[in-house]
N, CA, C and O atoms as a CHARMM CRD file, in Angstrom:
* protein
*
  352
    1    1 UNK  N     55.69700  26.47500  10.25400 PROA 1      0.00000
    2    1 UNK  CA    55.01100  25.66300   9.26500 PROA 1      0.00000
    3    1 UNK  C     55.46300  24.20900   9.35500 PROA 1      0.00000
    4    1 UNK  O     56.58300  23.89100   9.75400 PROA 1      0.00000
    5    2 UNK  N     54.54100  23.35600   8.96500 PROA 2      0.00000
    6    2 UNK  CA    54.82900  21.93100   9.00100 PROA 2      0.00000
    7    2 UNK  C     55.40900  21.51600   7.65700 PROA 2      0.00000
    8    2 UNK  O     54.90400  21.91000   6.60500 PROA 2      0.00000
    9    3 UNK  N     56.45600  20.72900   7.69700 PROA 3      0.00000
   10    3 UNK  CA    57.06100  20.22400   6.47400 PROA 3      0.00000
   11    3 UNK  C     56.19600  19.07600   5.94600 PROA 3      0.00000
   12    3 UNK  O     56.28800  17.94600   6.42400 PROA 3      0.00000
   13    4 UNK  N     55.35300  19.38300   4.95200 PROA 4      0.00000
   14    4 UNK  CA    54.38800  18.39500   4.45900 PROA 4      0.00000
   15    4 UNK  C     55.02300  17.35800   3.55000 PROA 4      0.00000
   16    4 UNK  O     54.41900  16.31700   3.29100 PROA 4      0.00000
   17    5 UNK  N     56.22100  17.61800   3.06300 PROA 5      0.00000
   18    5 UNK  CA    56.88400  16.65200   2.18800 PROA 5      0.00000
   19    5 UNK  C     57.21000  15.36600   2.92900 PROA 5      0.00000
   20    5 UNK  O     57.29500  14.30600   2.30800 PROA 5      0.00000
   21    6 UNK  N     57.39200  15.43300   4.22800 PROA 6      0.00000
   22    6 UNK  CA    57.72500  14.21700   4.96600 PROA 6      0.00000
   23    6 UNK  C     56.50900  13.29000   5.12000 PROA 6      0.00000
   24    6 UNK  O     56.66100  12.11300   5.45000 PROA 6      0.00000
   25    7 UNK  N     55.29600  13.82800   4.87900 PROA 7      0.00000
   26    7 UNK  CA    54.09500  13.00700   4.96500 PROA 7      0.00000
   27    7 UNK  C     53.74100  12.35200   3.62200 PROA 7      0.00000
   28    7 UNK  O     52.89300  11.46100   3.57300 PROA 7      0.00000
   29    8 UNK  N     54.37400  12.78100   2.55900 PROA 8      0.00000
   30    8 UNK  CA    54.09000  12.22800   1.23300 PROA 8      0.00000
   31    8 UNK  C     53.01700  13.03200   0.52200 PROA 8      0.00000
   32    8 UNK  O     52.80700  14.21000   0.80800 PROA 8      0.00000
   33    9 UNK  N     52.34700  12.37800  -0.40100 PROA 9      0.00000
   34    9 UNK  CA    51.31600  13.05400  -1.18200 PROA 9      0.00000
   35    9 UNK  C     49.96200  12.96100  -0.47900 PROA 9      0.00000
   36    9 UNK  O     49.66300  11.99700   0.22700 PROA 9      0.00000
   37   10 UNK  N     49.17200  13.98600  -0.69800 PROA 10     0.00000
   38   10 UNK  CA    47.83600  13.98700  -0.11300 PROA 10     0.00000
   39   10 UNK  C     46.87200  13.32100  -1.09500 PROA 10     0.00000
   40   10 UNK  O     46.90100  13.59000  -2.29600 PROA 10     0.00000
   41   11 UNK  N     46.02000  12.44900  -0.56100 PROA 11     0.00000
   42   11 UNK  CA    45.05900  11.71500  -1.37900 PROA 11     0.00000
   43   11 UNK  C     43.66200  11.87400  -0.79300 PROA 11     0.00000
   44   11 UNK  O     43.48800  12.25400   0.36500 PROA 11     0.00000
   45   12 UNK  N     42.68800  11.57700  -1.61600 PROA 12     0.00000
   46   12 UNK  CA    41.29700  11.53500  -1.18900 PROA 12     0.00000
   47   12 UNK  C     40.75100  10.18600  -1.64800 PROA 12     0.00000
   48   12 UNK  O     40.83300   9.85200  -2.83000 PROA 12     0.00000
   49   13 UNK  N     40.20000   9.41900  -0.72500 PROA 13     0.00000
   50   13 UNK  CA    39.71900   8.07400  -1.03000 PROA 13     0.00000
   51   13 UNK  C     38.50300   8.14600  -1.93600 PROA 13     0.00000
   52   13 UNK  O     37.59200   8.94400  -1.71500 PROA 13     0.00000
   53   14 UNK  N     38.50200   7.30100  -2.95900 PROA 14     0.00000
   54   14 UNK  CA    37.38400   7.25100  -3.89700 PROA 14     0.00000
   55   14 UNK  C     36.18500   6.53100  -3.28800 PROA 14     0.00000
   56   14 UNK  O     35.04500   6.78400  -3.67900 PROA 14     0.00000
   57   15 UNK  N     36.43300   5.64800  -2.34500 PROA 15     0.00000
   58   15 UNK  CA    35.35200   4.84600  -1.77100 PROA 15     0.00000
   59   15 UNK  C     34.63100   5.56900  -0.63500 PROA 15     0.00000
   60   15 UNK  O     33.40200   5.63700  -0.62500 PROA 15     0.00000
   61   16 UNK  N     35.39400   6.11300   0.32700 PROA 16     0.00000
   62   16 UNK  CA    34.74200   6.69500   1.50300 PROA 16     0.00000
   63   16 UNK  C     34.92300   8.20800   1.63000 PROA 16     0.00000
   64   16 UNK  O     34.26600   8.83600   2.46100 PROA 16     0.00000
   65   17 UNK  N     35.79600   8.80000   0.82700 PROA 17     0.00000
   66   17 UNK  CA    35.97500  10.24600   0.85400 PROA 17     0.00000
   67   17 UNK  C     36.98200  10.74300   1.87200 PROA 17     0.00000
   68   17 UNK  O     37.15200  11.95300   2.02800 PROA 17     0.00000
   69   18 UNK  N     37.64400   9.85000   2.55700 PROA 18     0.00000
   70   18 UNK  CA    38.63400  10.22300   3.57800 PROA 18     0.00000
   71   18 UNK  C     39.84500  10.89600   2.90800 PROA 18     0.00000
   72   18 UNK  O     40.32400  10.44100   1.86900 PROA 18     0.00000
   73   19 UNK  N     40.32600  11.98000   3.52000 PROA 19     0.00000
   74   19 UNK  CA    41.52900  12.65000   3.02500 PROA 19     0.00000
   75   19 UNK  C     42.69300  12.25200   3.91800 PROA 19     0.00000
   76   19 UNK  O     42.58600  12.26400   5.14500 PROA 19     0.00000
   77   20 UNK  N     43.81800  11.89400   3.27800 PROA 20     0.00000
   78   20 UNK  CA    44.95700  11.41500   4.05200 PROA 20     0.00000
   79   20 UNK  C     46.24700  11.59500   3.25900 PROA 20     0.00000
   80   20 UNK  O     46.21200  11.80200   2.04600 PROA 20     0.00000
   81   21 UNK  N     47.39800  11.51400   3.95600 PROA 21     0.00000
   82   21 UNK  CA    48.71100  11.50400   3.32300 PROA 21     0.00000
   83   21 UNK  C     49.17000  10.06600   3.21200 PROA 21     0.00000
   84   21 UNK  O     48.87900   9.25200   4.08900 PROA 21     0.00000
   85   22 UNK  N     49.89300   9.74000   2.13500 PROA 22     0.00000
   86   22 UNK  CA    50.28600   8.35000   1.90300 PROA 22     0.00000
   87   22 UNK  C     51.53000   7.91900   2.67200 PROA 22     0.00000
   88   22 UNK  O     51.87300   6.73700   2.65000 PROA 22     0.00000
   89   23 UNK  N     52.21900   8.84100   3.35400 PROA 23     0.00000
   90   23 UNK  CA    53.41800   8.55100   4.14700 PROA 23     0.00000
   91   23 UNK  C     54.48900   7.82200   3.31800 PROA 23     0.00000
   92   23 UNK  O     55.24400   7.00100   3.84000 PROA 23     0.00000
   93   24 UNK  N     54.53500   8.14200   2.01600 PROA 24     0.00000
   94   24 UNK  CA    55.49200   7.57700   1.05500 PROA 24     0.00000
   95   24 UNK  C     55.33000   6.06500   0.90300 PROA 24     0.00000
   96   24 UNK  O     56.29500   5.38700   0.55000 PROA 24     0.00000
   97   25 UNK  N     54.17200   5.52900   1.15300 PROA 25     0.00000
   98   25 UNK  CA    53.93400   4.09400   0.99300 PROA 25     0.00000
   99   25 UNK  C     53.39200   3.83300  -0.40700 PROA 25     0.00000
  100   25 UNK  O     52.70000   4.66400  -0.99600 PROA 25     0.00000
  101   26 UNK  N     53.72600   2.66300  -0.91600 PROA 26     0.00000
  102   26 UNK  CA    53.25200   2.30000  -2.23400 PROA 26     0.00000
  103   26 UNK  C     52.60900   0.92100  -2.14400 PROA 26     0.00000
  104   26 UNK  O     53.28600   0.01600  -1.65800 PROA 26     0.00000
  105   27 UNK  N     51.44500   0.68500  -2.53800 PROA 27     0.00000
  106   27 UNK  CA    50.44000   1.61700  -3.02000 PROA 27     0.00000
  107   27 UNK  C     49.78600   2.36900  -1.86400 PROA 27     0.00000
  108   27 UNK  O     49.71600   1.84900  -0.75000 PROA 27     0.00000
  109   28 UNK  N     49.31600   3.56400  -2.11100 PROA 28     0.00000
  110   28 UNK  CA    48.65100   4.31700  -1.04600 PROA 28     0.00000
  111   28 UNK  C     47.28700   3.69600  -0.72800 PROA 28     0.00000
  112   28 UNK  O     46.42000   3.60400  -1.59800 PROA 28     0.00000
  113   29 UNK  N     47.10700   3.27000   0.52900 PROA 29     0.00000
  114   29 UNK  CA    45.86800   2.65000   0.97000 PROA 29     0.00000
  115   29 UNK  C     45.14200   3.58100   1.93100 PROA 29     0.00000
  116   29 UNK  O     45.77000   4.23100   2.76600 PROA 29     0.00000
  117   30 UNK  N     43.84400   3.64400   1.81400 PROA 30     0.00000
  118   30 UNK  CA    43.02600   4.47700   2.69100 PROA 30     0.00000
  119   30 UNK  C     43.09000   3.90900   4.11500 PROA 30     0.00000
  120   30 UNK  O     42.89300   2.70900   4.30400 PROA 30     0.00000
  121   31 UNK  N     43.36000   4.75000   5.11400 PROA 31     0.00000
  122   31 UNK  CA    43.44100   4.24200   6.48100 PROA 31     0.00000
  123   31 UNK  C     42.08000   3.84300   7.05900 PROA 31     0.00000
  124   31 UNK  O     42.02200   3.07600   8.02000 PROA 31     0.00000
  125   32 UNK  N     40.97800   4.35600   6.48300 PROA 32     0.00000
  126   32 UNK  CA    39.64800   4.01000   7.00300 PROA 32     0.00000
  127   32 UNK  C     39.10300   2.72500   6.39900 PROA 32     0.00000
  128   32 UNK  O     38.70100   1.81700   7.12700 PROA 32     0.00000
  129   33 UNK  N     39.08700   2.64200   5.06400 PROA 33     0.00000
  130   33 UNK  CA    38.44400   1.48800   4.42800 PROA 33     0.00000
  131   33 UNK  C     39.41900   0.54500   3.73900 PROA 33     0.00000
  132   33 UNK  O     39.02900  -0.55100   3.33600 PROA 33     0.00000
  133   34 UNK  N     40.67800   0.94500   3.59400 PROA 34     0.00000
  134   34 UNK  CA    41.67900   0.06800   2.99900 PROA 34     0.00000
  135   34 UNK  C     41.68300   0.04000   1.48500 PROA 34     0.00000
  136   34 UNK  O     42.34400  -0.81200   0.89100 PROA 34     0.00000
  137   35 UNK  N     40.96200   0.94800   0.84300 PROA 35     0.00000
  138   35 UNK  CA    40.90200   0.97600  -0.62300 PROA 35     0.00000
  139   35 UNK  C     42.21200   1.49700  -1.20300 PROA 35     0.00000
  140   35 UNK  O     42.84600   2.38600  -0.63600 PROA 35     0.00000
  141   36 UNK  N     42.60500   0.93200  -2.33600 PROA 36     0.00000
  142   36 UNK  CA    43.80100   1.37500  -3.04700 PROA 36     0.00000
  143   36 UNK  C     43.43400   2.61300  -3.85100 PROA 36     0.00000
  144   36 UNK  O     42.59100   2.54500  -4.74600 PROA 36     0.00000
  145   37 UNK  N     44.06300   3.75200  -3.53800 PROA 37     0.00000
  146   37 UNK  CA    43.72200   5.00000  -4.21800 PROA 37     0.00000
  147   37 UNK  C     44.72500   5.35800  -5.30900 PROA 37     0.00000
  148   37 UNK  O     44.70000   6.47100  -5.83500 PROA 37     0.00000
  149   38 UNK  N     45.60900   4.42100  -5.65300 PROA 38     0.00000
  150   38 UNK  CA    46.57900   4.71400  -6.70100 PROA 38     0.00000
  151   38 UNK  C     45.92600   4.70000  -8.08300 PROA 38     0.00000
  152   38 UNK  O     46.40500   5.36300  -9.00300 PROA 38     0.00000
  153   39 UNK  N     44.83600   3.94900  -8.22800 PROA 39     0.00000
  154   39 UNK  CA    44.13700   3.90200  -9.51500 PROA 39     0.00000
  155   39 UNK  C     42.73400   4.45600  -9.31800 PROA 39     0.00000
  156   39 UNK  O     41.96600   3.92500  -8.51500 PROA 39     0.00000
  157   40 UNK  N     42.39200   5.51200 -10.03700 PROA 40     0.00000
  158   40 UNK  CA    41.02800   6.05800  -9.91000 PROA 40     0.00000
  159   40 UNK  C     40.01100   5.07400 -10.48400 PROA 40     0.00000
  160   40 UNK  O     40.34000   4.29900 -11.38200 PROA 40     0.00000
  161   41 UNK  N     38.79000   5.09800  -9.97800 PROA 41     0.00000
  162   41 UNK  CA    37.76600   4.18500 -10.50300 PROA 41     0.00000
  163   41 UNK  C     37.40400   4.53900 -11.93500 PROA 41     0.00000
  164   41 UNK  O     37.57200   5.67800 -12.37100 PROA 41     0.00000
  165   42 UNK  N     36.90300   3.54400 -12.65700 PROA 42     0.00000
  166   42 UNK  CA    36.49700   3.78800 -14.03800 PROA 42     0.00000
  167   42 UNK  C     35.24900   4.64100 -14.03800 PROA 42     0.00000
  168   42 UNK  O     34.31000   4.38700 -13.28200 PROA 42     0.00000
  169   43 UNK  N     35.24000   5.64400 -14.87900 PROA 43     0.00000
  170   43 UNK  CA    34.09600   6.54000 -14.99200 PROA 43     0.00000
  171   43 UNK  C     33.32600   6.15200 -16.24600 PROA 43     0.00000
  172   43 UNK  O     33.88600   6.07000 -17.33900 PROA 43     0.00000
  173   44 UNK  N     32.05600   5.91900 -16.07000 PROA 44     0.00000
  174   44 UNK  CA    31.21300   5.55500 -17.19900 PROA 44     0.00000
  175   44 UNK  C     30.78800   6.83700 -17.89600 PROA 44     0.00000
  176   44 UNK  O     30.15900   7.71200 -17.30000 PROA 44     0.00000
  177   45 UNK  N     31.14300   6.92700 -19.16300 PROA 45     0.00000
  178   45 UNK  CA    30.80000   8.12000 -19.93100 PROA 45     0.00000
  179   45 UNK  C     29.35500   8.02200 -20.40400 PROA 45     0.00000
  180   45 UNK  O     28.88400   6.94700 -20.77300 PROA 45     0.00000
  181   46 UNK  N     28.67200   9.13100 -20.39000 PROA 46     0.00000
  182   46 UNK  CA    27.29600   9.17000 -20.84900 PROA 46     0.00000
  183   46 UNK  C     27.27700   9.10800 -22.37100 PROA 46     0.00000
  184   46 UNK  O     28.05900   9.77300 -23.05100 PROA 46     0.00000
  185   47 UNK  N     26.38100   8.30700 -22.87600 PROA 47     0.00000
  186   47 UNK  CA    26.23100   8.18900 -24.31700 PROA 47     0.00000
  187   47 UNK  C     25.05700   9.06000 -24.71500 PROA 47     0.00000
  188   47 UNK  O     23.91200   8.77700 -24.36200 PROA 47     0.00000
  189   48 UNK  N     25.35000  10.13100 -25.45800 PROA 48     0.00000
  190   48 UNK  CA    24.32300  11.11000 -25.79400 PROA 48     0.00000
  191   48 UNK  C     23.81800  10.96000 -27.22200 PROA 48     0.00000
  192   48 UNK  O     22.72600  11.43300 -27.53600 PROA 48     0.00000
  193   49 UNK  N     24.58700  10.31300 -28.09600 PROA 49     0.00000
  194   49 UNK  CA    24.23600  10.28500 -29.50500 PROA 49     0.00000
  195   49 UNK  C     23.38700   9.08700 -29.90100 PROA 49     0.00000
  196   49 UNK  O     23.12400   8.90800 -31.09000 PROA 49     0.00000
  197   50 UNK  N     22.95100   8.26600 -28.96600 PROA 50     0.00000
  198   50 UNK  CA    22.14000   7.10900 -29.31100 PROA 50     0.00000
  199   50 UNK  C     20.69500   7.52300 -29.54000 PROA 50     0.00000
  200   50 UNK  O     20.17000   8.37400 -28.82200 PROA 50     0.00000
  201   51 UNK  N     20.05300   6.93000 -30.52700 PROA 51     0.00000
  202   51 UNK  CA    18.63600   7.24400 -30.75000 PROA 51     0.00000
  203   51 UNK  C     17.80200   6.62100 -29.62200 PROA 51     0.00000
  204   51 UNK  O     18.23300   5.65000 -28.99900 PROA 51     0.00000
  205   52 UNK  N     16.62600   7.16800 -29.36200 PROA 52     0.00000
  206   52 UNK  CA    15.79500   6.60700 -28.30200 PROA 52     0.00000
  207   52 UNK  C     15.35800   5.18700 -28.65500 PROA 52     0.00000
  208   52 UNK  O     15.14800   4.86400 -29.82400 PROA 52     0.00000
  209   53 UNK  N     15.22800   4.36200 -27.65200 PROA 53     0.00000
  210   53 UNK  CA    14.83900   2.97300 -27.86700 PROA 53     0.00000
  211   53 UNK  C     13.38500   2.89000 -28.30900 PROA 53     0.00000
  212   53 UNK  O     12.53500   3.66000 -27.86300 PROA 53     0.00000
  213   54 UNK  N     13.12300   1.93500 -29.19800 PROA 54     0.00000
  214   54 UNK  CA    11.75000   1.72400 -29.65900 PROA 54     0.00000
  215   54 UNK  C     11.01700   0.88800 -28.62200 PROA 54     0.00000
  216   54 UNK  O     11.33300  -0.28400 -28.41700 PROA 54     0.00000
  217   55 UNK  N     10.05300   1.48800 -27.98200 PROA 55     0.00000
  218   55 UNK  CA     9.27500   0.80800 -26.95700 PROA 55     0.00000
  219   55 UNK  C      7.84100   0.73700 -27.44700 PROA 55     0.00000
  220   55 UNK  O      7.22500   1.75000 -27.77800 PROA 55     0.00000
  221   56 UNK  N      7.33000  -0.47400 -27.48500 PROA 56     0.00000
  222   56 UNK  CA     5.94800  -0.63800 -27.92200 PROA 56     0.00000
  223   56 UNK  C      5.03700  -0.38300 -26.72800 PROA 56     0.00000
  224   56 UNK  O      5.15700  -1.02900 -25.68800 PROA 56     0.00000
  225   57 UNK  N      4.14200   0.55100 -26.89100 PROA 57     0.00000
  226   57 UNK  CA     3.22400   0.87400 -25.81000 PROA 57     0.00000
  227   57 UNK  C      1.95500   0.06000 -25.97000 PROA 57     0.00000
  228   57 UNK  O      1.36300   0.00800 -27.04800 PROA 57     0.00000
  229   58 UNK  N      1.54400  -0.57600 -24.87800 PROA 58     0.00000
  230   58 UNK  CA     0.31400  -1.34100 -24.89800 PROA 58     0.00000
  231   58 UNK  C     -0.83200  -0.42300 -24.50400 PROA 58     0.00000
  232   58 UNK  O     -0.73300   0.37000 -23.56800 PROA 58     0.00000
  233   59 UNK  N     -1.91600  -0.55600 -25.24600 PROA 59     0.00000
  234   59 UNK  CA    -3.07500   0.26200 -24.93300 PROA 59     0.00000
  235   59 UNK  C     -3.81900  -0.35600 -23.76600 PROA 59     0.00000
  236   59 UNK  O     -4.05700  -1.56400 -23.74500 PROA 59     0.00000
  237   60 UNK  N     -4.18500   0.46100 -22.80400 PROA 60     0.00000
  238   60 UNK  CA    -4.93400  -0.02100 -21.66400 PROA 60     0.00000
  239   60 UNK  C     -6.41500  -0.06800 -22.03000 PROA 60     0.00000
  240   60 UNK  O     -6.95400   0.82800 -22.68000 PROA 60     0.00000
  241   61 UNK  N     -7.04200  -1.14300 -21.58800 PROA 61     0.00000
  242   61 UNK  CA    -8.47400  -1.25600 -21.83900 PROA 61     0.00000
  243   61 UNK  C     -9.21800  -0.45600 -20.78400 PROA 61     0.00000
  244   61 UNK  O     -9.04500  -0.66800 -19.58400 PROA 61     0.00000
  245   62 UNK  N    -10.04000   0.45800 -21.24700 PROA 62     0.00000
  246   62 UNK  CA   -10.81000   1.28700 -20.33900 PROA 62     0.00000
  247   62 UNK  C    -12.18900   0.65900 -20.21000 PROA 62     0.00000
  248   62 UNK  O    -12.85900   0.44000 -21.22000 PROA 62     0.00000
  249   63 UNK  N    -12.63000   0.36300 -18.98600 PROA 63     0.00000
  250   63 UNK  CA   -13.94900  -0.26100 -18.83000 PROA 63     0.00000
  251   63 UNK  C    -15.05500   0.67500 -19.30100 PROA 63     0.00000
  252   63 UNK  O    -14.97700   1.89500 -19.16200 PROA 63     0.00000
  253   64 UNK  N    -16.07300   0.06100 -19.85500 PROA 64     0.00000
  254   64 UNK  CA   -17.20800   0.85300 -20.31000 PROA 64     0.00000
  255   64 UNK  C    -17.91500   1.43300 -19.09200 PROA 64     0.00000
  256   64 UNK  O    -17.86000   0.87800 -17.99400 PROA 64     0.00000
  257   65 UNK  N    -18.57400   2.55300 -19.31200 PROA 65     0.00000
  258   65 UNK  CA   -19.28800   3.17300 -18.20500 PROA 65     0.00000
  259   65 UNK  C    -20.42600   2.27000 -17.76900 PROA 65     0.00000
  260   65 UNK  O    -21.07500   1.62800 -18.59500 PROA 65     0.00000
  261   66 UNK  N    -20.66200   2.22600 -16.47600 PROA 66     0.00000
  262   66 UNK  CA   -21.71000   1.38100 -15.93900 PROA 66     0.00000
  263   66 UNK  C    -23.07000   2.03900 -16.13300 PROA 66     0.00000
  264   66 UNK  O    -23.23100   3.24500 -15.94800 PROA 66     0.00000
  265   67 UNK  N    -24.02500   1.22900 -16.50200 PROA 67     0.00000
  266   67 UNK  CA   -25.38900   1.73700 -16.63800 PROA 67     0.00000
  267   67 UNK  C    -25.98900   1.89600 -15.24600 PROA 67     0.00000
  268   67 UNK  O    -25.61700   1.17500 -14.32000 PROA 67     0.00000
  269   68 UNK  N    -26.89700   2.82000 -15.10100 PROA 68     0.00000
  270   68 UNK  CA   -27.54700   3.00900 -13.81300 PROA 68     0.00000
  271   68 UNK  C    -28.36800   1.77600 -13.44600 PROA 68     0.00000
  272   68 UNK  O    -28.59200   1.51400 -12.26400 PROA 68     0.00000
  273   69 UNK  N    -28.81000   1.03100 -14.42500 PROA 69     0.00000
  274   69 UNK  CA   -29.61000  -0.15600 -14.16800 PROA 69     0.00000
  275   69 UNK  C    -28.76500  -1.28000 -13.58000 PROA 69     0.00000
  276   69 UNK  O    -29.26700  -2.08400 -12.79400 PROA 69     0.00000
  277   70 UNK  N    -27.49600  -1.34500 -13.95100 PROA 70     0.00000
  278   70 UNK  CA   -26.66600  -2.44600 -13.48100 PROA 70     0.00000
  279   70 UNK  C    -26.04800  -2.17900 -12.10300 PROA 70     0.00000
  280   70 UNK  O    -25.44300  -3.07800 -11.51900 PROA 70     0.00000
  281   71 UNK  N    -26.18900  -0.97800 -11.58600 PROA 71     0.00000
  282   71 UNK  CA   -25.63400  -0.64500 -10.28000 PROA 71     0.00000
  283   71 UNK  C    -26.66500  -0.97100  -9.20800 PROA 71     0.00000
  284   71 UNK  O    -27.81000  -0.52300  -9.28200 PROA 71     0.00000
  285   72 UNK  N    -26.25600  -1.75100  -8.21100 PROA 72     0.00000
  286   72 UNK  CA   -27.14800  -2.08400  -7.10900 PROA 72     0.00000
  287   72 UNK  C    -26.74700  -1.24500  -5.90900 PROA 72     0.00000
  288   72 UNK  O    -25.57100  -1.18000  -5.55000 PROA 72     0.00000
  289   73 UNK  N    -27.73100  -0.60400  -5.29100 PROA 73     0.00000
  290   73 UNK  CA   -27.46700   0.23100  -4.13600 PROA 73     0.00000
  291   73 UNK  C    -28.25900  -0.33400  -2.95700 PROA 73     0.00000
  292   73 UNK  O    -29.46000  -0.58600  -3.06300 PROA 73     0.00000
  293   74 UNK  N    -27.56600  -0.52700  -1.83400 PROA 74     0.00000
  294   74 UNK  CA   -28.25100  -1.00100  -0.63900 PROA 74     0.00000
  295   74 UNK  C    -28.96500   0.16900   0.02700 PROA 74     0.00000
  296   74 UNK  O    -28.37800   1.23300   0.23100 PROA 74     0.00000
  297   75 UNK  N    -30.20800  -0.03200   0.35700 PROA 75     0.00000
  298   75 UNK  CA   -30.96200   1.01100   1.04500 PROA 75     0.00000
  299   75 UNK  C    -30.80800   0.82300   2.54600 PROA 75     0.00000
  300   75 UNK  O    -30.25100  -0.18100   2.99200 PROA 75     0.00000
  301   76 UNK  N    -31.28900   1.76700   3.32000 PROA 76     0.00000
  302   76 UNK  CA   -31.19700   1.66800   4.77500 PROA 76     0.00000
  303   76 UNK  C    -31.95700   0.45400   5.28300 PROA 76     0.00000
  304   76 UNK  O    -31.53900  -0.17900   6.25200 PROA 76     0.00000
  305   77 UNK  N    -33.06400   0.12600   4.63900 PROA 77     0.00000
  306   77 UNK  CA   -33.84400  -1.03900   5.04400 PROA 77     0.00000
  307   77 UNK  C    -33.05600  -2.31800   4.80900 PROA 77     0.00000
  308   77 UNK  O    -33.12000  -3.24800   5.61200 PROA 77     0.00000
  309   78 UNK  N    -32.30600  -2.36700   3.69800 PROA 78     0.00000
  310   78 UNK  CA   -31.50500  -3.55600   3.40500 PROA 78     0.00000
  311   78 UNK  C    -30.37400  -3.71700   4.42200 PROA 78     0.00000
  312   78 UNK  O    -29.98300  -4.83500   4.75800 PROA 78     0.00000
  313   79 UNK  N    -29.86100  -2.60400   4.90100 PROA 79     0.00000
  314   79 UNK  CA   -28.76300  -2.63300   5.86000 PROA 79     0.00000
  315   79 UNK  C    -29.22600  -2.83700   7.29100 PROA 79     0.00000
  316   79 UNK  O    -28.41500  -3.13400   8.16800 PROA 79     0.00000
  317   80 UNK  N    -30.52500  -2.68000   7.53800 PROA 80     0.00000
  318   80 UNK  CA   -31.05300  -2.87500   8.87900 PROA 80     0.00000
  319   80 UNK  C    -30.91100  -1.65700   9.74500 PROA 80     0.00000
  320   80 UNK  O    -30.86300  -1.79200  10.96700 PROA 80     0.00000
  321   81 UNK  N    -30.84200  -0.47600   9.18000 PROA 81     0.00000
  322   81 UNK  CA   -30.68100   0.74100   9.96000 PROA 81     0.00000
  323   81 UNK  C    -31.96100   1.12500  10.66900 PROA 81     0.00000
  324   81 UNK  O    -31.91500   1.84500  11.66700 PROA 81     0.00000
  325   82 UNK  N    -33.10800   0.66400  10.18300 PROA 82     0.00000
  326   82 UNK  CA   -34.38300   1.02500  10.78300 PROA 82     0.00000
  327   82 UNK  C    -34.70700   0.18900  12.02100 PROA 82     0.00000
  328   82 UNK  O    -35.59100   0.55700  12.79500 PROA 82     0.00000
  329   83 UNK  N    -34.01100  -0.92400  12.22000 PROA 83     0.00000
  330   83 UNK  CA   -34.28500  -1.79100  13.35600 PROA 83     0.00000
  331   83 UNK  C    -33.46600  -1.37500  14.55700 PROA 83     0.00000
  332   83 UNK  O    -32.29300  -1.02600  14.43000 PROA 83     0.00000
  333   84 UNK  N    -34.08400  -1.41400  15.71600 PROA 84     0.00000
  334   84 UNK  CA   -33.36300  -1.09200  16.94800 PROA 84     0.00000
  335   84 UNK  C    -33.19500  -2.36700  17.75300 PROA 84     0.00000
  336   84 UNK  O    -34.10100  -3.19800  17.82100 PROA 84     0.00000
  337   85 UNK  N    -32.04300  -2.51100  18.35500 PROA 85     0.00000
  338   85 UNK  CA   -31.80100  -3.69500  19.17400 PROA 85     0.00000
  339   85 UNK  C    -32.25400  -3.42800  20.59200 PROA 85     0.00000
  340   85 UNK  O    -32.04800  -2.33300  21.11400 PROA 85     0.00000
  341   86 UNK  N    -32.85800  -4.39700  21.20900 PROA 86     0.00000
  342   86 UNK  CA   -33.34600  -4.22700  22.57900 PROA 86     0.00000
  343   86 UNK  C    -32.22900  -4.57900  23.54600 PROA 86     0.00000
  344   86 UNK  O    -31.55000  -5.59300  23.37900 PROA 86     0.00000
  345   87 UNK  N    -32.03800  -3.73100  24.56900 PROA 87     0.00000
  346   87 UNK  CA   -31.03400  -3.99400  25.58800 PROA 87     0.00000
  347   87 UNK  C    -31.71300  -4.72900  26.74600 PROA 87     0.00000
  348   87 UNK  O    -32.69500  -4.21600  27.28400 PROA 87     0.00000
  349   88 UNK  N    -31.24700  -5.87200  27.13900 PROA 88     0.00000
  350   88 UNK  CA   -31.82200  -6.61900  28.25800 PROA 88     0.00000
  351   88 UNK  C    -30.90300  -6.61300  29.43500 PROA 88     0.00000
  352   88 UNK  O    -31.22300  -7.19400  30.47200 PROA 88     0.00000
């Protein structure tokens, strides 16, 4: 068995997730990213007891339905589908 006490304490980096022994160094620094792992990062606690925020909802304007009279439709004659081009 390996005497793990000579390597110091085992740590896990908060920034990159690397696992390493501190080799009895103070402060323990991550060998990959150099982050100080002696102080854990601040954890933001979820606030559950707050009432929901009052958000004013704006009503969307829905366009009126179009009348059949106001809709213009192009016919084949308007598009020129009935005409054939001559190849020379």
